C-alpha positions in Angstrom: 0.2 0.1 0.0 3.1 2.3 0.5 3.0 3.3 -3.3 -0.8 4.7 -2.8 0.0 6.9 0.4 -1.9 10.5 -0.2 -0.7 13.5 1.6 -3.1 16.4 2.2 -2.1 19.2 4.7 -0.6 17.3 7.7 -2.6 14.2 7.0 -1.0 11.1 5.3 -3.3 8.3 4.3 -4.4 5.3 2.3 -7.8 5.6 0.4 -9.3 3.1 -2.0 -12.9 2.6 -3.4 -16.2 4.5 -3.1 -18.9 4.4 -0.7 -19.3 4.9 2.9 -15.8 5.5 4.4 -14.5 2.4 6.5 -11.8 4.5 8.5 -9.1 1.9 10.0 -7.1 2.9 12.9 -3.9 0.9 13.4 -2.2 0.0 16.8 0.7 1.4 18.7 3.1 -0.8 17.0 1.2 -1.6 14.1 1.5 -0.3 10.5 -0.8 0.6 7.5 0.0 -3.0 6.1 -1.6 -4.8 9.0 -4.9 -4.3 7.4 -4.1 -5.4 3.9 -6.7 -8.0 4.0 -9.3 -5.7 4.8 -8.2 -2.9 2.5 -8.0 -5.4 -0.4 -11.3 -6.8 0.1 -13.8 -4.2 0.9 -13.5 -1.4 -1.7 -15.2 -4.2 -4.1 -18.0 -4.4 -1.6 -19.1 -0.7 -1.7 -16.8 0.9 0.9 -14.2 3.7 0.6 -11.4 2.1 2.6 -9.4 4.6 4.4 -6.4 4.3 6.6 -4.8 7.5 8.2 -1.0 7.4 9.4 -1.8 8.2 13.3 0.7 11.0 14.5 2.2 8.6 17.2 5.7 10.1 16.5 4.9 13.5 15.3 3.0 15.3 18.2 5.0 17.3 20.8 5.9 15.1 23.4 3.7 16.8 26.1 0.6 16.4 23.5 1.4 12.7 22.7 -1.6 11.0 24.3 -4.6 9.2 23.3 -7.2 12.3 23.5 -4.9 14.3 21.1 -4.8 11.5 18.5 -8.5 11.3 19.0 -8.8 15.0 17.9 -6.6 14.3 15.2 -9.0 11.8 13.9 -11.9 14.3 14.0 -10.0 16.7 12.2 -9.0 14.2 9.6 -12.6 13.3 8.9 -13.7 16.9 8.9 -10.9 17.6 6.3 -11.7 15.0 4.0 -15.3 15.9 4.0 -16.7 12.4 5.1 -20.1 12.9 6.7 -20.1 9.9 8.7 -17.6 6.9 9.0 -17.4 3.2 10.3 -14.4 2.9 12.5 -12.4 -0.2 12.9 -9.5 -0.2 15.2 -7.1 -2.9 16.7 -5.4 -2.6 20.2 -4.6 1.1 20.7 -6.7 2.0 17.4 -9.6 0.4 19.1 -9.3 2.6 22.1 -9.0 5.6 19.7 -12.1 4.5 18.0 -14.2 4.2 21.3 -13.0 7.5 22.5 -13.7 9.2 18.9 -17.1 7.5 19.2 -17.7 8.8 22.7 -16.5 12.6 21.9 -17.9 12.9 18.4 -20.9 10.3 17.9 -22.4 12.5 15.2 -19.6 11.4 12.9 -19.8 7.6 13.6 -22.0 5.3 11.9 -20.5 2.2 13.5 -17.6 0.8 15.3 -15.5 -2.4 15.0 -12.9 -3.2 17.7 -10.6 -6.0 17.9 -8.1 -6.7 20.8 -8.8 -3.2 22.0 -7.4 -1.5 24.8 -9.8 0.6 26.9 -10.6 -1.6 29.7 -7.6 -3.8 30.5 -5.0 -1.9 32.3 -2.2 -4.4 31.4 -3.1 -4.5 27.7 -0.5 -1.4 26.7 1.9 -1.1 29.5 4.0 -4.3 29.7 4.0 -5.2 26.1 6.6 -2.7 25.1 10.3 -3.3 26.1 12.4 -0.4 27.2 15.8 -1.8 25.9 16.7 -2.9 22.3 17.3 -6.5 23.0 16.4 -8.3 19.8 15.6 -11.7 21.0 13.4 -10.2 23.8 11.5 -8.2 20.9 11.2 -11.0 18.7 9.5 -13.0 21.7 7.1 -10.0 22.0 6.2 -9.8 18.7 5.7 -13.6 18.4 3.3 -13.7 21.3 1.0 -11.2 19.7 -0.1 -13.9 17.4 -1.3 -17.6 18.1 0.9 -18.8 15.2 4.3 -17.1 15.9 5.1 -17.8 12.2 2.8 -14.8 11.4 5.5 -12.6 13.2 7.8 -12.4 10.0 11.2 -11.4 10.1 10.2 -8.0 8.6 7.6 -7.4 11.3 10.2 -8.1 14.0 12.8 -5.9 12.5 10.4 -3.1 12.0 9.4 -3.2 15.8 13.2 -3.5 16.8 14.2 -0.6 14.6 11.2 1.5 16.3 12.2 0.5 19.7 16.0 1.7 19.1 14.9 5.0 18.3 14.8 6.8 21.8 12.4 9.7 20.4 9.8 7.1 19.1 10.2 4.8 22.1 9.6 7.7 24.6 6.3 8.5 22.6 5.2 4.9 22.3 5.7 4.8 26.2 3.7 8.2 26.9 0.9 6.8 24.7 0.8 3.5 26.5 0.4 5.3 29.8 -2.1 7.7 28.7 -4.1 4.5 27.4 -3.6 2.8 30.7 -4.9 5.9 32.6 -8.0 6.5 30.2 -10.3 3.5 31.4 -13.5 3.5 29.4 -15.8 1.3 31.6 -18.0 4.2 32.6 -18.5 5.5 29.1 -19.3 2.3 27.0 -23.1 2.1 28.3 -23.7 5.3 26.9 -22.5 4.5 23.5 -25.3 3.3 21.3 -23.7 2.9 18.0 -23.7 -0.5 16.4 -20.5 -2.2 17.6 -18.9 -5.4 16.4 -16.4 -6.9 18.6 -14.1 -9.4 16.9 -11.8 -11.1 19.0 -8.9 -13.9 19.0 -9.8 -16.8 21.5 -6.2 -17.0 22.3 -5.3 -13.1 22.6 -2.8 -13.1 25.3 -2.4 -9.3 25.1 -6.2 -8.5 25.9 -7.6 -11.8 27.2 -10.9 -13.1 26.1 -12.4 -11.7 29.4 -12.0 -8.2 28.0 -13.9 -8.9 25.0 -16.8 -10.4 27.1 -16.8 -7.3 29.3 -16.8 -4.8 26.1 -19.9 -6.8 24.9 -21.5 -6.5 28.2 -21.0 -2.8 28.6 -21.9 -1.6 25.2 -25.5 -1.5 24.5 -25.7 -2.2 20.8 -22.7 -4.7 20.4 -22.1 -8.1 18.8 -19.3 -10.2 20.1 -17.4 -12.8 17.5 -14.8 -15.0 18.2 -12.0 -16.4 15.9 -10.3 -19.5 17.0 -6.6 -20.3 16.8 -6.3 -16.7 17.0 -4.2 -14.1 18.9 -4.3 -10.1 19.3 -4.4 -9.3 15.5 -7.3 -11.2 14.0 -7.2 -9.3 10.9 -3.8 -10.3 10.2 -3.8 -13.6 11.3 -7.1 -14.8 9.9 -7.9 -12.1 7.3 -10.9 -14.3 5.4 -12.6 -15.2 8.5 -12.2 -11.5 9.7 -13.6 -10.1 6.6 -16.4 -12.6 6.5 -17.5 -11.6 10.0 -17.1 -7.8 9.4 -19.1 -8.0 6.2 -22.1 -10.0 7.5 -22.3 -7.5 10.5 -22.3 -4.6 8.1 -25.0 -6.1 6.1 -27.2 -6.8 9.1 -27.0 -3.5 10.5 -27.4 -1.7 7.0 -24.1 -0.2 7.3 
């Protein structure tokens, strides 16, 4: 997807297709390519797939927090002229999607979360090493998936290079801490947008009990499980993920 990245003002993003915008929010250590399966499938189904680059490394350090990233998403939606969007977020991206839905409900038609932070305090904090130990980072990257082979050498190397960059690491830790502080349990019962919760049964970063709690607290949600699957369902089982999402979108007339 790198060849199709567009720039408009301060925004960099991938956009493909026509129709209702399906706006994808990547995770803290995840890139746009994590959603290749979604991005290649849904444009043909009548959706405009949009993946903005989140300003995780470009905000001033004191403003590097989840709320300011949410403000960035609101600005992006407005700048692009999208009337309403469906948000899809993994991990930190799910948390940003939840907060965007809370703060700007008029912009959100529906919400899809997978392996989302926002409820589980340990979901962000202990997953990002403070030292550049390659073998430790390799193990952490593999632990994200049920099948460790999904963590390709390229993925591991990308994480390793990011962690080695002190400025990036400081911002990663700042956002992780702001996410931990920002528990959304009290907000969820007031969020009535249709919400699809898709979760890996073997997610060790945000365990299955977290998905159950999201489903219980959100008043208009559906919970779907994917077996033999870890923290990034859209990467590990893209066809099954897309099938669940498409069926839910049709059912909710989104």
